[in-house]
C-alpha positions as a LaTeX table, in Angstrom:
\begin{tabular}{lrrr}
\hline
Residue & $x$ (\AA) & $y$ (\AA) & $z$ (\AA) \\
\hline
Unk1 & 7.16 & 8.73 & 8.33 \\
Unk2 & 8.91 & 7.35 & 11.28 \\
Unk3 & 12.38 & 5.62 & 10.49 \\
Unk4 & 12.40 & 1.69 & 10.54 \\
Unk5 & 15.29 & 0.28 & 12.07 \\
Unk6 & 16.23 & $-3.24$ & 10.75 \\
Unk7 & 18.39 & $-5.99$ & 11.95 \\
Unk8 & 20.53 & $-8.52$ & 9.97 \\
Unk9 & 18.33 & $-11.27$ & 9.21 \\
Unk10 & 15.06 & $-9.41$ & 9.33 \\
Unk11 & 12.69 & $-10.64$ & 6.40 \\
Unk12 & 11.62 & $-7.87$ & 4.08 \\
Unk13 & 9.51 & $-7.11$ & 1.06 \\
Unk14 & 9.17 & $-4.56$ & $-1.63$ \\
Unk15 & 5.59 & $-3.61$ & $-1.78$ \\
Unk16 & 3.75 & $-1.33$ & $-4.34$ \\
Unk17 & 3.70 & 1.48 & $-1.74$ \\
Unk18 & 7.48 & 1.02 & $-1.37$ \\
Unk19 & 7.72 & 1.12 & $-5.23$ \\
Unk20 & 5.86 & 4.30 & $-5.39$ \\
Unk21 & 8.03 & 5.96 & $-2.65$ \\
Unk22 & 11.28 & 4.75 & $-4.85$ \\
Unk23 & 9.56 & 6.38 & $-7.98$ \\
Unk24 & 8.64 & 9.61 & $-6.08$ \\
Unk25 & 12.53 & 9.90 & $-4.86$ \\
Unk26 & 13.49 & 9.31 & $-8.80$ \\
Unk27 & 11.36 & 12.23 & $-9.73$ \\
Unk28 & 12.10 & 14.52 & $-7.10$ \\
Unk29 & 14.01 & 17.97 & $-7.83$ \\
Unk30 & 16.10 & 17.29 & $-4.77$ \\
Unk31 & 17.38 & 13.61 & $-5.95$ \\
Unk32 & 16.53 & 13.53 & $-9.43$ \\
Unk33 & 17.23 & 10.19 & $-10.89$ \\
Unk34 & 18.10 & 8.69 & $-7.62$ \\
Unk35 & 17.13 & 5.79 & $-7.33$ \\
Unk36 & 17.97 & 5.09 & $-10.97$ \\
Unk37 & 15.71 & 3.94 & $-13.54$ \\
Unk38 & 17.63 & 0.72 & $-13.81$ \\
Unk39 & 17.58 & 0.21 & $-10.04$ \\
Unk40 & 13.72 & 0.81 & $-10.16$ \\
Unk41 & 13.26 & $-1.85$ & $-12.98$ \\
Unk42 & 15.44 & $-4.22$ & $-10.88$ \\
Unk43 & 13.40 & $-3.65$ & $-7.75$ \\
Unk44 & 10.01 & $-3.73$ & $-9.43$ \\
Unk45 & 11.13 & $-7.33$ & $-10.55$ \\
Unk46 & 11.60 & $-8.32$ & $-6.85$ \\
Unk47 & 8.25 & $-6.56$ & $-5.67$ \\
Unk48 & 6.38 & $-9.29$ & $-3.43$ \\
Unk49 & 9.36 & $-11.50$ & $-3.13$ \\
Unk50 & 10.30 & $-12.11$ & 0.57 \\
Unk51 & 14.05 & $-10.70$ & 1.02 \\
Unk52 & 16.38 & $-10.77$ & 3.78 \\
Unk53 & 18.67 & $-7.97$ & 5.42 \\
Unk54 & 22.27 & $-8.66$ & 4.90 \\
Unk55 & 23.99 & $-5.42$ & 6.21 \\
Unk56 & 22.79 & $-2.53$ & 8.22 \\
Unk57 & 24.40 & 0.65 & 8.00 \\
Unk58 & 24.80 & 3.13 & 11.08 \\
Unk59 & 22.37 & 4.73 & 12.45 \\
Unk60 & 20.30 & 1.98 & 10.86 \\
Unk61 & 18.22 & 3.55 & 8.44 \\
Unk62 & 19.84 & 2.15 & 5.41 \\
Unk63 & 20.24 & $-1.57$ & 4.71 \\
Unk64 & 21.75 & $-4.06$ & 1.95 \\
Unk65 & 18.94 & $-6.74$ & 1.29 \\
Unk66 & 18.89 & $-9.76$ & $-0.72$ \\
Unk67 & 15.87 & $-10.86$ & $-2.80$ \\
Unk68 & 16.96 & $-13.96$ & $-4.91$ \\
Unk69 & 19.74 & $-13.16$ & $-6.88$ \\
Unk70 & 19.32 & $-9.55$ & $-6.54$ \\
Unk71 & 20.93 & $-7.48$ & $-3.90$ \\
Unk72 & 20.34 & $-3.80$ & $-3.14$ \\
Unk73 & 21.42 & $-0.90$ & $-0.95$ \\
Unk74 & 18.12 & 0.32 & 0.31 \\
Unk75 & 16.68 & 3.36 & 2.27 \\
Unk76 & 14.44 & 2.01 & 5.54 \\
Unk77 & 11.03 & 3.35 & 3.59 \\
Unk78 & 11.79 & 1.34 & 0.42 \\
Unk79 & 11.06 & $-2.05$ & 1.98 \\
Unk80 & 8.68 & $-3.25$ & 4.68 \\
Unk81 & 8.98 & $-6.12$ & 7.33 \\
Unk82 & 7.43 & $-9.14$ & 6.21 \\
\hline
\end{tabular}
């Protein structure tokens, strides 16, 4: 999977495919429990909601995104452009 670079203000969404990638990371022996179960629960509640990138971390593969009242630090492959 090619990295996706986002810009502040980009509209993004958490899809079911994104949720599956997060769940896979959570179950991985390399990053066991990351993201946490509570993170997954909060992200699932925001699935399908259009959010906005609020901060980009260099080199640009991780972002902060806001989905209504929820704010997340996210990997580039945990969201998709809306």
